[in-house]
N, C-alpha and C positions, 0 to 999 in steps of 0.2 A: 236920338236923333240917328242913331247908327240902325237901330230896328226900321224907322220910318224911311230911311235910305233903300233898306232892302225890300220893306214893303214893295215899292214901285218897280222893282225887278221881278220880285217873287210873290205870288199872292197870297201864298201860304202864310208867312209872316204877319202880312197885313191882316188878314181874318185873326190870327190868335194874337194881335197887338192890342185888338179892340175888343176883348174879351176872351268682156273679149269681144264684142260685135262693133261695127261702126254705128255711130248713133248721132242723128241730125238734132240738135237743141232748137228750143224757141229763138237762142240768141242768134242761128245760122253758123253755129260753131259745129266743126264736125270731131266727133271723138273716137278715137281707136284705141279700144283696150286691148294692152298687151301682157300685161302681168300685174302684179301685188307688190305693196311695199308696208313694211310695220312702221310703226308711230315711234321714231327716236330722235332725240336731239343727235343735229348734224350738220356737218359741214359741207357749205353747196355753193356755187356760182351759174351765173348766166352769161352764155357766149352767143354771139351774133356774128353776122357780117355788117358793112356800113350801111345798108338800107334798112334794117332791123333795130340799128343800135338805140333810136327812142323807145321801140318798144323793151327792149332789154332794161333800159334805167327804169323803166316805170315798174317793171316785173321785180327788178332786185330791190327797188324800195319797198313795195310790197311785202314780200318777204321778211326785209329788214325787222318790219313791225313784230314779228314773233320771235322776239330777242330771246325767250324761254326754250324755243324749239330749235330754229335754225341759228348760224353763224354765215351769213352772207360776204363771200372773198371777192374783191375784184381781182382778175386774172389777166387784165390788161388792156389794151385797144383792140376796136371790132378787128374781124380778119376782113383783108381787101378781096374782093372777088368773090368767087361761089364756096358756100361753105360745103364742107364735105357733107354726107347725108351719114356718117359715123363719126366717132370720136375715139381717142388716143386713150382708152384707160387706164393704161400704167401711167401715163404721166399726169392724169388728175389725180390717181391715185398716192403718187408719190408726195403730191401737194396737200395729201389727208382729208381729201374731199370723198364725202359719201354721194352725193348727188351732183349732176350736170342738167341745167335746164339750156337746150339749145335750140336758138331762132334760125329758121331756115326762110327763103322766098320760097314762097309755093309754086304752084302752075302758071300763075301770071303775076304780073307786077304788085297787084293789091293783095296777094294771097300772101299768109304768114303761117308757117308752121312751126308749133312748137314740139322738141321731143324732151321726154324727160329720161333721163339716164341714171339708173342704179350702178355707181361705179364698183362696189364690192362685188356685186354678183355678174357685172360686166353685161346687165341684162337691159331691154328697152320697157319701160314701167308703163308709158304712155305717149300716145301721138295726138295732136290737138291742132286742127287749123282752123282759121278764121279768115276774115276778109277786111283789111284796113278800108273805113270809110271815113266820115268826117270826126265821128268820136275816137280817136286814138286811144285816148285813156280809157274808154269804155272798153277797147277789143283787149288792151294789154289787161286790165283788172279780171277780164272775163278767160283769159289764158292763164293767169297765175291762180285763180280759182280752181277751174280743171287739174290743174297740177298739183295744187295743195291736196286738193281732195283725194289725187291718186296715191299721195305720199302717206297720207294722215287718214283717210277714209271718212274724212268728216268735212262740213263748209266751213269755208273761212269767212273773214269780213271784206273782201277785196270787191264786192260786188254791191255793198250797203252803202245807205246814204245817211247823211247826218243834218237835220235840222236844228235851227238856232235863231236867236232873236241878236240884232245889231241895231246900235245907234248911231252908225254913221253918218246917215243923213240927216242927222239933228244938230242941235246946238243946245247950248245950257240955257238960253233964252227960248229955244223953240225945238223944245224935246219931241223927237220923232224915234218909234221902235218898228222896225219893219223883218219879216220872217224869210230866213233866206236857207238855200238848198244847196249842199256840198257834196261832191265823193267821200266817202271815209277818209281820205287824207288831206280833206280841204281843197283839192282842187276841183273845177267845173262847176264854179259858183253860180250861183243864180238868185235874184231876188225875186220873190213869190209874192208877197203882197205889197199894196201901195194905198194903204188907208191915210198916211200922212196922219197917223194916231200912234197908238202904242199897243203894240202887240205883247202878249203875255203868254206863257204856259202850253207851247205847243206838244202836240203828241200825234204820232203815226200810229194808223190803222196797223191791224196785223198783217193786213198783205198789202200795205205800203201804197194802197192807191188814194187813200185819204188822210187828211190831217187835221184835228180839231185846233184851236187857238182861241186865246180870249181876245177882245179889243176895247181899249178905252179910247172913245173917238176924241179926237183932238187933242191939244196941247197941255191943257189945262184940268188935272187930275180931278181938283175938287169938285162933287157934285153929279160927276159924271158917272153912267151907267157902266157895267163891265158885262159885254155880251159876248157869248159864245158862237164862234162862227166855224163852219165845217168847208174845208178847203179839198176840192176837184184835181188830183195831180195831172190827169189828163186833160182835161178841159180847161184847167187855169183859172176856174171859177171859185169863188166863195158864197156862202149864203148864209143867213144867220140860222142857227140852231137853236138857241134859247136866249131870251130876252127878259125874262122877268125882272122886276125890279130890284135894283142892288147887285149882287155878286153873281156872275155865271161863268165858272171857272175850275180850273183844275183837272179838265176833262181827260180820261183814258179810254179806249176802246176795250169791250169785252170780247170772248172769245166767239168770233163768228162776225165781227163787225157790225151786227145788227145795232146793239146797244152801247152806251156809252155812260160811266158813273161820272159826275161831275159835283162840283160845289154849288150849292145856289142858296142865297140868305132873302129867298122872297118869303118865307112865314117867319123872317123876323130873327132869325139865329141862322149862323153859317150851318149847313149839315150837308151830310152826304147822300145823293138818290142816283138810282139807276133811269137812264132814260131812252125809251126805244125813240130810235133816229127818226123813222117813218112817221109814227104814230104822236110822237112828242109827251107819250103817256109816262110820266113819273111815279117810280116805287122807292120809297124813303127808307135808307140803309141805317142811317146813324140817327140819334135821338137823345142830346143831352144838353143842359143848360149851358155848357161850354162848347164854342167852335169846334166841329169837326170838317177837316180839309184835306185837299190834295191827296186824293186816294191812287193807289197802284194796285194792281192785279197781278195774281201769277198766271200763268199758261193758261190751266183748264178752269179759271174762272171760280176758283174754290176757296181762295184766299185774298184777303184785301188787307194791306197796309195804308195807313191813312196819321195826320197830323191831328193831334187834339190839345185844347186848352185843358183837359180836366183835371190834372195836377198843380194847375195854376201858371205854368207854363208849355210851351209848345212842345210836345214828346210823341213818341211813334208808337202807334197801338196798330194790334191785328184784329181781325173779326171773319168770319163765314157770312159773306154779302149775300147768302140765299133768304137772309132774315133780317128784321130789323134786331140792331144790338144783340146779334147773336155771336156768342163765344168772345167776347170782346176781352182783349187783355194787352197789358202794357209792355213792350220790349227794350225800350231806349230809357238809359239811366247815366248819362255820360254829357257832359257839358249843362252850360245855362240853358238852353233850348237847342232843339234839331230842326230840321227842316228838309225836304224834298226826296222821302225814301222812296227807291226803286229796288224791284224786285229784279233777280237774275231770271234768265230765261227760263232754267229748269225750277224756279220757286225756289230754292233752297238758301237762297243767301238774299240779302237785303244791303244796299248802298246809302249811305246818307250824308248829310254835313250837318256838323254840329258847331255851336258857338262856345268857344274856349280858350282861356286867353286872348280876348279881344278881337278874336279874328274867327272865320269858319275854316274848320278842317273836317276830311273827309276819313269816313269808319265805315267798316263792312261788318256785318253782323248776321249768323244765321239765324232764319226765319222760326226757330225754336228758343231763341233770345242767346244761343250758346256761342262762342268763340268770336268775341268783340274784337276787333283788329282796328287798328289807327294806321291809315294809309299815307296821310300827307301830313308834314310837321316843318315848320320854318321854310314855308313855299309859297307866301303871299296868302291870301285869304282865298279858301278854296269851295266852291259851292256846285251845287246842281251835278251830283254825278248820276251816270247812267251806265248801265252794264251793255257791252256790245253784244249781237244775239248769239255769239258762241262762247260767250262768258269770259274770253281770255282779257278783255280790256274794259276801261271804265273813261268815258269822255267825261270831261268838267271844266268848270270856268276856275280860271285862278287870276287874282288880282295882283298888280303889282304897283307898288308906290313909286312914282317916278320924283315926285317933287312934293312940297307941303299942298300943292295947288292941283298937282296932276297926277294922275292912274290910268293905267289902262289893265282892260280885261279881256283876256283871251280864252278861247278853247283849246285844252292839252287833251293828248290822249297818254295814258297811263297803263302799265300793266294789272293786273288782278290784284296781285300784290304790295303795289305800291311803285313801281321802277317808273318813272318817267320817262316817255318816250320822245315826243317832241307837240310842239304846237300845231294846230291845223289852220288857226285863222292869222292874220297879219295885217294892219292897217284898216281895218274892219271896224275900227271904235271900239265902244264896250259891247261884248258879247255876253250872251246868258242864256240859259236853259236848253243845252244841247239834247236832242235827243235821236236815237239811233233807230233805222229802220230794221225790219226783221231779214 
């Protein structure tokens, strides 16, 4: 029964249980490069006047996600009136701070300036100007990202999105699961699909402009086909990509976003294929009497992880997707069975969930099968992990039992080594299969 319940949430187990220059960016943000900073763990704060206090709170919350890199301190109430164009470095140095992010009003009421100060060197590292419009959180995340890049010389997750499936519109007698999208921190939540059916296994394209997902039409699972859809983020429209009889699911985009890997059972057994999105031409990747499902691909497309029932239970395998059954090898040997393997962006690591001690927990392993690490324990039942694009975080679902008749499943974010940071969903019913944009 436990596996059957998981079947309805993750098609994977369903299959296996049956066999220095001013620069204007596209965001309209002007960046003035002033200096460089090294990557160190540091204490920092964000200061603002009363008119930029809302943006200050968002930026401070953004940087607080990076608990391994920054300690974000609250230095008091916003300053009334006009904030000085410079800061008292000795004041912040005495507080043990390394960096101060200073928010100022710009040339007009809608303009916001962010200055990044290095307290130790008493230097201005960067100056960023943006315009306050309808999406204040979007502006704040953009300012945060540019400050982060100046401090660490790499991109943050602040401008990324997370998609997930929620049953908040359904009921036990009328189950409905739709697709939703939010900022990385759970804000700016929007519903994407309105099928009044059951959405499964979503995945972003590499450029973030498309989403593939599967759909069981209606509320009755029995006898229903599982079709694959593709959603256009700009037009907000979906169309069928694959509707072979049986299963069409678990799709992920290949590099270039012109092809997907997906699981279909049109030949009688669940196998993984490559499909050209435009021509719908299929190329078979796996061929085995046991079901092979739920592919994940590394960034250059040279390595595929997938689940297979070859050992008599769901385990993780790797292969070279350039040919059928090429260089297939098993890499997981933990728990009763495993689910949802997902590569890190650099392709060096894989996160997955494993059924162990009557619940799911999350593990990380190197793609060469070394370095197995358990990331969750005694934290409910934890499933569907996915790396952030910078590899610093993992989004996952965790189910907490409230009573013998009630449980809630939310999406959480933890650090790559297992430190739980915070939930990003609340009062959204049972949430599943989070996927991160690049």
